[in-house]
C-alpha positions in Angstrom: 118.5 77.0 108.8 120.0 79.7 111.0 122.6 82.3 110.1 125.2 83.3 112.7 125.9 87.0 113.1 129.6 87.8 113.6 131.7 91.0 113.6 134.7 91.9 111.4 137.1 94.8 111.5 137.4 94.7 107.7 134.9 92.7 105.8 134.6 91.9 102.1 131.8 93.5 100.2 129.9 90.5 99.0 126.3 90.6 100.1 125.1 87.5 98.4 121.4 87.5 97.4 119.4 85.3 95.2 115.7 85.6 94.2 115.3 82.0 95.3 117.1 82.2 98.6 115.6 82.8 101.9 118.3 84.8 103.5 121.5 86.8 102.9 125.0 85.3 102.9 126.8 88.6 103.5 125.6 92.0 104.6 128.3 94.7 104.4 129.0 98.4 104.6 131.6 99.7 102.2 134.4 101.9 103.6 133.4 101.4 107.3 134.8 99.5 110.2 132.6 97.3 112.3 130.9 95.7 109.3 128.6 92.7 109.7 129.2 89.4 108.2 126.4 86.9 108.2 128.0 83.5 107.8 126.5 80.3 106.6 125.4 79.4 103.1 121.9 80.2 102.0 119.7 77.2 101.1 119.8 78.1 97.5 123.4 79.2 96.8 123.3 78.7 93.1 123.0 81.8 90.9 123.9 84.1 93.8 124.4 87.8 92.8 127.2 89.8 94.2 125.3 92.7 95.6 128.0 95.1 96.9 130.6 94.6 94.2 131.9 98.0 93.0 130.6 98.6 89.5 129.5 101.7 87.5 125.8 102.3 87.6 125.8 105.2 85.1 126.3 102.8 82.3 124.0 100.0 83.6 121.1 102.1 84.7 121.6 105.3 82.8 121.3 107.2 86.1 123.6 109.5 88.0 124.6 108.3 91.4 122.6 111.0 93.2 119.5 109.9 91.3 120.2 106.3 92.2 120.5 107.2 95.9 117.3 109.3 95.8 115.5 106.4 94.1 116.8 103.9 96.7 115.5 106.2 99.5 112.1 106.3 97.9 111.8 102.6 97.2 113.2 101.6 100.7 110.7 103.9 102.4 107.9 102.4 100.4 109.1 98.9 101.4 109.3 99.7 105.1 105.9 101.4 105.0 104.4 98.3 103.3 103.3 99.9 100.1 106.0 98.9 97.6 104.8 96.9 94.6 106.5 93.8 93.4 108.0 95.8 90.5 109.3 98.4 92.9 110.9 95.6 95.0 112.6 94.2 91.9 113.8 97.7 91.0 115.3 98.2 94.4 117.1 94.8 94.3 118.5 95.8 90.9 119.8 99.2 92.2 121.4 97.6 95.2 123.2 94.9 93.1 126.8 96.0 92.7 126.6 99.4 94.3 128.2 99.8 97.8 126.9 103.4 98.1 123.3 102.3 97.4 123.7 99.5 99.9 125.0 102.0 102.4 121.9 104.2 101.9 119.6 101.2 102.1 121.1 100.0 105.4 121.0 103.5 106.9 117.3 103.6 106.3 116.7 100.1 107.6 118.7 100.9 110.7 116.5 103.9 111.4 113.5 101.7 111.1 115.2 99.1 113.3 115.7 101.6 116.1 112.0 102.2 116.2 111.5 98.4 116.4 114.0 98.3 119.2 112.3 101.0 121.2 108.7 99.9 120.7 107.2 96.4 120.5 110.4 94.8 119.3 109.3 91.4 120.6 106.0 91.5 118.6 107.8 92.6 115.4 110.4 89.9 115.7 107.7 87.3 116.3 106.3 88.3 113.0 109.8 88.3 111.4 110.5 84.7 112.6 107.7 83.5 110.4 109.6 84.8 107.4 113.3 85.2 108.3 115.4 82.1 108.8 117.2 83.2 111.9 116.4 83.5 115.6 115.0 86.6 117.1 117.4 86.1 120.0 120.9 86.0 118.4 123.7 84.5 120.4 125.1 87.2 122.8 128.3 88.9 121.8 131.3 88.7 123.9 131.6 91.1 126.8 134.3 93.0 124.9 132.0 93.7 122.0 130.4 97.1 122.1 128.6 97.0 118.7 124.8 97.2 118.8 123.8 94.1 116.7 120.0 94.7 116.8 119.9 97.2 113.9 122.0 94.8 111.8 119.8 91.9 112.6 116.8 94.0 111.5 118.8 95.1 108.4 119.5 91.5 107.5 115.9 90.7 108.1 114.9 93.5 105.7 117.3 92.2 103.0 115.9 88.8 103.4 112.4 90.1 103.1 113.3 92.2 100.1 114.6 89.2 98.1 111.7 87.0 99.2 108.9 89.3 98.0 108.6 91.2 101.2 106.2 88.7 102.8 105.9 90.5 106.1 105.0 93.9 104.7 103.4 92.9 101.4 100.0 94.7 101.3 98.4 91.5 100.0 99.4 89.7 103.1 98.5 92.4 105.7 96.7 91.3 108.8 93.4 92.9 109.5 93.3 91.8 113.1 93.5 95.4 114.3 91.4 97.0 111.6 87.7 97.1 111.2 87.2 96.5 107.5 83.6 96.6 106.3 82.5 94.0 103.8 80.0 96.6 102.5 81.6 99.6 101.0 78.2 101.4 100.9 76.1 102.7 98.1 76.7 106.5 98.7 78.7 109.1 100.6 77.1 111.6 102.9 78.7 114.7 101.4 76.8 117.6 103.1 74.4 118.1 106.0 72.6 121.1 107.3 70.8 121.0 110.7 70.3 117.2 110.2 68.5 115.3 112.9 68.5 111.6 112.3 66.1 109.0 113.7 67.1 108.0 117.3 67.2 104.3 116.3 69.8 104.8 113.6 73.6 105.3 113.8 74.2 109.0 113.4 76.3 109.6 110.3 78.6 112.5 109.7 79.9 114.1 106.5 82.2 111.8 104.6 80.6 108.6 105.9 79.9 105.8 103.5 76.2 105.0 103.7 75.2 101.4 103.3 72.1 100.1 101.6 69.0 100.0 103.8 66.6 102.5 105.4 67.5 106.2 106.1 65.3 108.2 108.4 65.9 111.9 108.5 63.6 113.6 111.1 64.5 117.2 110.0 67.1 119.2 108.2 68.9 118.5 105.0 71.3 115.8 103.8 73.1 115.3 100.5 74.0 111.8 99.3 76.5 111.3 96.4 75.8 107.8 95.1 78.6 105.6 93.6 76.6 105.5 90.4 77.3 109.3 90.0 73.9 110.6 91.0 73.5 113.2 93.8 70.3 113.4 95.9 69.3 116.1 98.3 66.9 114.8 101.1 64.7 117.2 103.0 63.4 116.0 106.3 61.2 114.6 107.5 61.9 111.8 105.1 61.9 108.0 105.0 64.1 106.5 102.3 65.2 103.0 101.4 68.6 102.8 99.7 68.4 99.7 97.5 71.6 100.2 95.5 73.8 102.9 94.0 71.3 103.0 91.2 68.0 102.8 92.9 66.2 104.2 96.0 62.7 104.1 97.3 61.0 107.2 98.7 58.4 106.3 101.3 57.9 110.0 102.4 59.7 113.3 102.1 61.2 115.5 99.5 64.1 114.7 97.2 66.0 116.4 94.4 68.2 114.4 92.2 71.0 115.5 89.9 71.9 112.8 87.4 74.9 113.4 85.1 75.4 111.3 82.0 77.3 108.4 83.6 74.4 107.9 86.1 71.6 108.0 83.6 69.0 105.3 84.6 69.2 106.2 88.2 65.7 105.4 89.6 63.5 106.6 92.5 60.7 104.3 93.3 57.3 105.2 94.9 54.2 103.2 95.7 52.7 104.2 92.3 55.7 104.2 89.9 59.4 104.1 89.2 60.9 107.5 88.1 63.8 106.7 85.8 66.0 109.7 85.1 67.3 110.0 81.6 69.3 113.2 82.5 69.8 115.5 84.2 67.7 116.8 87.1 64.3 116.2 88.7 62.5 116.6 92.0 60.1 114.2 93.7 58.0 114.3 96.9 55.8 111.8 98.7 53.2 113.0 101.2 52.1 111.1 104.3 48.8 110.2 102.5 50.8 108.4 99.8 50.3 110.9 97.0 53.4 112.0 95.1 54.7 114.7 92.7 57.4 114.6 90.1 58.9 117.8 88.6 61.5 117.6 85.8 63.9 120.5 86.2 66.2 119.6 83.3 66.3 116.7 80.8 63.9 113.9 80.7 62.2 111.4 83.1 60.3 108.2 82.3 57.7 106.9 84.7 57.4 103.1 84.7 55.1 100.8 86.6 56.7 98.2 88.8 56.7 95.7 86.0 58.8 98.0 83.8 55.9 99.2 81.5 56.2 102.9 80.6 53.4 105.0 82.0 54.4 108.6 81.3 57.3 110.5 79.6 58.1 113.9 81.1 60.4 116.7 79.8 61.9 119.7 81.4 59.2 121.9 82.9 56.7 119.1 83.2 55.2 118.0 86.5 52.7 115.3 87.5 50.7 114.4 90.6 49.9 110.8 91.4 47.2 109.5 93.7 46.5 105.8 93.8 48.1 105.5 90.3 45.9 108.2 88.9 48.0 110.9 87.2 47.2 114.6 86.5 49.5 117.3 85.3 50.7 120.0 87.7 52.8 123.1 87.3 56.4 121.9 87.2 59.8 123.4 87.7 60.7 122.1 91.2 61.3 125.6 92.6 60.0 124.6 96.0 62.8 122.0 96.4 66.2 122.8 97.8 68.8 122.8 95.0 72.6 122.3 95.3 73.4 126.0 95.2 71.0 126.8 98.0 72.1 123.8 100.0 75.7 125.0 99.8 74.7 128.5 101.0 72.8 127.0 103.9 75.8 124.8 104.7 78.1 127.8 104.8 75.6 129.7 107.0 75.5 126.7 109.4 79.2 126.5 109.3 79.4 130.2 110.2 77.2 129.5 113.2 79.3 126.6 114.3 82.4 128.8 113.9 81.0 131.4 116.2 80.2 128.8 118.8 83.8 127.6 118.6 85.0 131.1 119.0 83.0 131.5 122.2 84.5 128.3 123.6 88.0 129.5 122.6 87.4 132.8 124.4 86.7 130.9 127.6 90.0 129.1 127.3 91.7 132.5 126.8 90.3 133.5 130.2 91.3 130.3 131.9 94.4 131.0 134.0 95.5 127.4 133.6 95.8 127.6 129.8 99.5 127.5 128.8 99.2 127.2 125.0 96.3 128.1 122.7 97.2 127.7 119.1 94.0 128.5 117.2 95.6 128.9 113.7 93.5 132.0 113.1 94.4 135.5 111.7 97.7 134.4 110.3 99.2 134.9 106.8 100.2 132.1 104.5 103.8 133.2 104.8 103.9 133.2 108.6 106.5 131.0 110.1 105.6 131.8 113.7 102.5 130.1 115.2 100.8 132.6 117.5 100.1 131.5 121.0 97.0 133.4 122.0 98.0 133.4 125.7 99.8 136.6 126.3 103.4 136.5 127.4 103.6 132.7 126.7 106.0 131.4 124.0 104.9 131.1 120.4 105.7 128.2 118.1 108.1 128.0 115.2 106.7 126.5 112.0 109.2 124.4 110.1 108.2 122.9 106.8 104.4 122.7 107.5 102.2 124.6 105.1 99.1 126.6 105.8 95.8 125.0 104.6 92.1 125.0 105.3 90.8 123.9 108.6 87.4 122.7 109.9 85.4 125.4 108.1 85.9 127.3 104.9 88.4 130.1 105.6 89.5 128.6 108.9 93.3 128.2 109.1 95.2 124.9 109.8 98.7 123.5 109.3 99.4 120.6 107.1 102.0 118.0 108.2 102.9 115.9 105.2 106.7 115.6 104.8 109.0 114.0 107.4 110.5 117.4 107.9 107.2 119.2 108.8 106.9 120.3 112.5 106.1 123.0 115.0 108.8 123.7 117.6 107.8 125.1 121.0 109.2 125.5 124.5 107.0 125.1 127.6 109.1 125.5 130.7 108.2 124.5 134.2 107.1 121.5 136.3 103.4 120.5 136.5 101.3 118.3 138.7 98.5 118.2 136.1 98.3 118.6 132.3 95.7 118.5 129.6 96.5 118.3 125.9 93.7 118.7 123.4 93.7 119.1 119.6 91.6 118.9 116.4 93.4 116.8 113.8 92.5 115.3 110.4 94.6 112.2 110.0 95.4 111.3 106.4 97.3 108.1 107.1 98.8 106.1 110.0 101.9 105.3 108.0 104.4 105.5 110.9 104.9 103.1 113.7 104.1 106.1 115.9 102.8 109.5 114.8 103.6 112.5 117.0 101.0 114.8 118.5 103.5 116.4 120.9 106.9 114.9 121.9 109.6 116.3 124.1 113.1 116.3 122.5 114.3 113.8 125.1 112.6 111.4 127.4 114.0 112.3 130.8 112.2 111.7 134.0 108.8 113.5 134.0 108.8 114.2 130.3 105.7 113.3 128.2 105.2 111.8 124.8 101.7 111.9 123.2 101.3 109.9 120.0 99.1 107.8 117.8 100.1 104.3 116.9 99.8 102.7 113.4 97.0 100.6 114.9 95.0 103.8 115.7 95.8 103.7 119.5 96.2 106.8 121.5 99.5 106.6 123.4 100.8 108.7 126.3 104.3 108.0 127.7 105.5 109.5 130.9 109.1 108.8 131.8 109.7 107.7 135.4 113.2 106.4 134.8 111.9 102.9 135.6 110.7 101.8 132.2 107.0 102.1 133.1 104.6 101.1 130.3 102.7 103.7 128.3 99.0 104.5 128.8 97.5 103.2 125.6 93.9 103.1 124.4 92.4 100.3 122.3 92.5 101.0 118.6 90.0 103.9 118.3 91.0 105.5 115.0 90.0 103.3 112.1 90.5 103.5 108.3 87.1 105.2 107.8 88.2 108.0 110.2 91.0 109.0 107.9 90.3 112.4 106.2 87.8 113.5 108.8 88.3 115.9 111.7 88.7 114.3 115.1 89.0 115.8 118.6 91.7 114.1 120.6 92.5 114.8 124.2 94.4 113.4 127.2 94.5 114.4 130.9 97.1 113.6 133.5 96.9 114.1 137.3 100.0 113.0 139.1 98.4 113.6 142.5 95.8 111.0 141.9 97.7 109.0 139.2 94.8 109.3 136.8 95.5 109.3 133.1 92.6 109.4 130.6 92.4 109.5 126.8 89.4 111.0 124.9 88.2 110.8 121.3 85.4 113.1 120.1 84.4 114.0 123.6 84.2 110.4 124.9 86.6 108.8 127.3 88.2 105.7 125.7 90.5 104.6 128.4 91.4 105.5 132.0 94.6 104.3 133.7 96.1 104.8 137.2 99.8 105.7 137.3 100.8 106.0 141.0 104.0 107.8 142.0 104.4 109.9 138.9 107.2 112.5 138.9 106.6 116.2 138.3 105.5 116.5 134.7 107.8 118.3 132.2 107.5 119.5 128.6 110.3 121.9 127.8 111.7 121.8 124.3 109.1 119.8 122.2 107.6 119.4 118.8 104.1 119.1 117.5 103.7 116.6 114.6 107.3 115.4 114.7 110.2 114.4 116.8 113.8 115.7 117.1 115.3 113.7 119.9 118.7 114.3 121.4 120.3 111.2 120.0 121.7 111.2 116.5 119.8 108.3 115.1 116.1 108.2 115.7 112.8 106.7 114.3 110.7 108.9 112.1 107.5 109.9 113.8 106.1 112.6 111.6 102.4 113.2 111.5 100.5 112.7 108.3 97.5 115.1 108.4 96.3 118.5 109.5 96.1 120.3 112.8 93.5 123.0 113.4 93.7 123.7 117.1 96.2 122.7 119.9 95.7 123.5 123.6 97.8 122.8 126.6 96.5 123.4 130.2 98.2 123.0 133.5 95.3 121.2 135.0 93.4 118.0 134.3 90.1 119.2 132.9 87.0 117.2 133.6 85.3 114.8 131.3 82.4 117.2 130.8 84.8 120.0 129.9 86.3 117.8 127.2 82.8 117.0 125.9 82.0 120.7 125.7 85.2 121.4 123.8 84.3 118.8 121.3 80.7 119.9 120.9 81.7 123.5 120.5 84.4 122.8 117.9 82.7 119.9 116.0 82.4 121.1 112.3 79.6 118.5 111.7 77.3 120.1 114.4 
C-alpha cells in the first residue's frame, strides 16, 4: 500500500491516525498555505482519530498550551533521538490528537530532523524507513511549476507513521548494533585510579574508567585501584599477579593488596595457595611473596580464613595479623601500615596528575612559540563567570562563550567547557586563506546523540570552508567544500560506547598542496585520504561545539560533552607531532 503525496493551497485539518494503522491519512499544518495532504485510505481505517481537530486541551489534559508545546518538544526530541519509551510515545500521540498548534510544533521539529536526513545519508535513512513506512522513498516528482520541497514532509509523514506504530525504526529495543562493539562481558570491576602503573606487555593496557573482565591481571609496577561490582575496592601494588574470578572473588598469586569491603560487599574473598580470606567487614590487607608465603592484616572489622573446602581455619579481628607458610600459621604484628591505603593513593594520584599537568604545560608553551599556531584555547586561568575564551596567541581573536558552562578538565583544578544544551557553543572568527591546517582538541564525549556532532563548523559551507565533526557512529568526519559535492573524508567508527565519559585526543591535518587529509585518535592515525585539487582552505566565522548556518532551518549538531583544549595551526603537523601532543596531554600517563 502506497500513499500519494499531493499539495493543496488550503487543506482540511484532519490528520487521521489509528494505533492499528500503518500510515497517516492526512498530515496538515493549521493556518498555513502549502499544506500537505496524504491521500489514500490507511489499511485499518476503522476507529480513526481526528488528530488536528481544534479542541481545548486545557480541560482534557489539565495543562496550559505553553506547557503542552514544551512537552511536545521534549517528547518529540526523545522520539527522534531514539530514547522515547512506549508510554512517552502514547503521551505524545495523545497531546497531538486534536491540537493544531501541537501538530505544528511536532512537524517543525520533524522537518528540522528531516533536513539533516536530506543533507547527510538520506538514501541510507530512507532504506531503513522503507522497512517500516508504507510508501516509496522516491515519491513521484512534482510538476515543474511546483516549488515546494516535499522531502521534509515525506520525512514528517514517516515520523507520524513511526509514532503510531510504536516507533519501530528508532525504538531502542530494535536498535542495530552493526556499528557498535558491544561486549558480552560487562566486566567484574572498574579501574578507578592508577599511579605510575606499568602493565605486563602481553596484556591490553587499561586506562582509568575501563571495565575489567574476569581473568588474569599482571601489574609490573605502580599502583592500581579496582572497584568491583560487588562493592569492594582493592588497591594493587605492583609487581603483582592477580586472577579475577568474579566480582566477589579474586586470587592473589603474588603482590600486595588492600581491600575495603563495605556492608553490601561482605563476603568478598581473596584466595591464596594456603587459604581463602573472607572479609566480614570492613578492611584488610594481604600480601603473597614470591616464595609462596603470605600475610593477612585486619585493619578494621573481621576476616575469616577458610581452607579451600570451606572449613574455617582462623578468625581474625581488627589489629590481628597472621603469617602463613605451607599452611602453617603464626601470628604477626598487624595493622597493615606498610600497605597503601585509599587516602595515600589519592595523594599519590594527585601528585602524578600534577606532574602530568606540568608536562602538558611544557608542550603548550612550545605551541605558543610556534609561529603557525593560530588558535590556542587552553581553558586555563579563567573565572567561572568569563564569557570570553582567551586565545593564548597574542593579537589573534578570542572566542565568545555562549551557554557553555565552566567545569573541570583533565586534571583536578584544570578548566574546561561543558557543552550540554543545544544552545551551547563558542563563536570565533579565523580570517584568511590557508594551504594547510591542523585542528587538535581534547574532548570528553558524553553521548553521540546527534546525527553529527560539531567539533568546529564554519557558518556556511562555501568553497574552501571546512566542517570537522563526529558522526553518531563514532566516525571522524572532515568536509571541505569544493563546490562540486565531493565526499567527506571519514574514518571508520573509532569512538565506541566504552569511550564515552573518558578524555580523547582528536586531531585532523589537511595539506591542499599534496591533497593529504589524515584523522588521528589518541595519537594514532586512523585514516588517510588523498583529496587532489583542493581550493584554498577557509574558516572565517565558525563555532566550536555547535552550528549556526546561514540558512534559517538547519539540523541540530550540538556537541554533548566537554572540551579541555582546542588548537588550530596553519600547517599540517606530522604524525609524530600529533603523538607527542597526545602523550604530553594524556591525563592517564
